[in-house]
N, C-alpha and C positions, 0 to 999 in steps of 0.2 A: 419445094420445101424439103429439106433433108430431115428425116426423123432423128430425134435424139434418143440415144439408148438410155434406158433406166440404169441406174448405178448397179443394180443387181442383175441386169440383163434378163429380167422377167418378161418384159414386153417393150415395144417401141411406142413412144408417144409422138403422135403426128400433130396434135393440136390440143390446146388446153383452153378452158373457159367454160361458159354455160354448156357448150357442146365440146366434150372431150373425146378425142379419137385415139384409140390405142390398137396395136396389132401385136402379133406374136412372131414376127420375123420369118414368116413362111415355114414355121416348124410344122412337120406333118403330124406329130403326136405330142400332146401337151402333158404327157405323164411325168416329165422330168421337172415340172414346175412345182415349187414349194407353195401350195395353195394358201397357207396362212400368211406367208410373206406377200404373195400376190394380192390377197385381200387387203392386207395392211397398206400396201403401196397404192392400190386403187382407192381405198377409203381416204387416204391422205391426199391423193390427187383431187378427189371430189370435194373434200373440205377446203383445200387450199384455193381451188379455182371456182368454187361454188357451182360445180357442174350440175346441170339438171338432166342432161342427156349424155349417156355413154354410148359411143359407137365402137363396136369391136370389129376390126378387120380380121376375118378368119381365112383369108387367102392362104391356100396351101395346107391348111389344117385338115387332116383326115380323121382324127380321133380326138374326142374330148372326154377326159375322165369324168366320172359321176360327180366328183368333188367340185369340178369347174362348173358343172350345171347347177350345183347347189349354190356356188358363189354367185352366179348370175341371178338366180332366184332371190337370194338374200339381198342383192343390190336393189332389186325392184321394191323390196320391203322398205328400203330407205327413201322411197318416193323418187327414184331415179329411173328415167326412161332408158331402156336398153334396146339398142338396135344392133342387129347382126348383119354383117356384110360379107358376101362371097363364101358362105359355108359350102363344104363339099356335100354331095348327095348323101353320104353316110351320116354326116352331122345333121343334115335336114331331117333324115328319118328319125334320128334319136330325139330331135327337138319336137317332132310331130308326135311321137309315141309318148313323150313326157308331157305333152301339151304346152311346152314352153313356147312353141311356135305360135300359139294362140295369143300370147301376151308380149312377145318380143318380135317386132317386125323384122322380116328377113328381106334383104335387098341384094341386088347384083349390080356391080359397076365394073367397068374395065379398068383394073388397076394398072395394066401395062401402059395406059395412056398417061399415068401420073409419073413424074420424074422420080419420086421417092419409092415407087413400088407399092404404095398404099393409097387408099382413097384420099382425094383432096378434100379440103374443107368445103369447097363449093359443091362437090359431088354429094357429100353427106348432108350438108345443110339444105340442099335443094329438094325438089320433089322426089319422093321415093321412086326408085328405078326398078322395074320388074319385080314387084313384090310377089312372094311365093304364097300360093293359096294353101292354107293349112287344112289337111284332110282330117277326117274323124280319126280318133285314136283307135287302138286295138279293141276288137269286140270282146 
């Protein structure tokens, strides 16, 4: 499946529906993303496709700005399950410190096996693959 580029090139959409899968095109740092536009596009996707679960492919992402963490948390408040795939170790540490790793499952899959470079719908819809244990937050 070839991902379709969002018209604003904010993210790539791999699948839509109750399970909607998006990625950031292997960008290392997400600081160039207009968060209000990103939020608007994601909310539109969720409403249009009646998504209940959003899976974010974080392959290649090394740094997530605090505003993106806030966006992820706010999506949870909309009763949308958030799953994170292939975060870097640095991103995992931030998720653990903020305790977002406690409420957003983290998974690892081999995206190189997928033709599109992102997780396939079957990989994401299937059983969680190698979930990360969330450690206690900072003392």
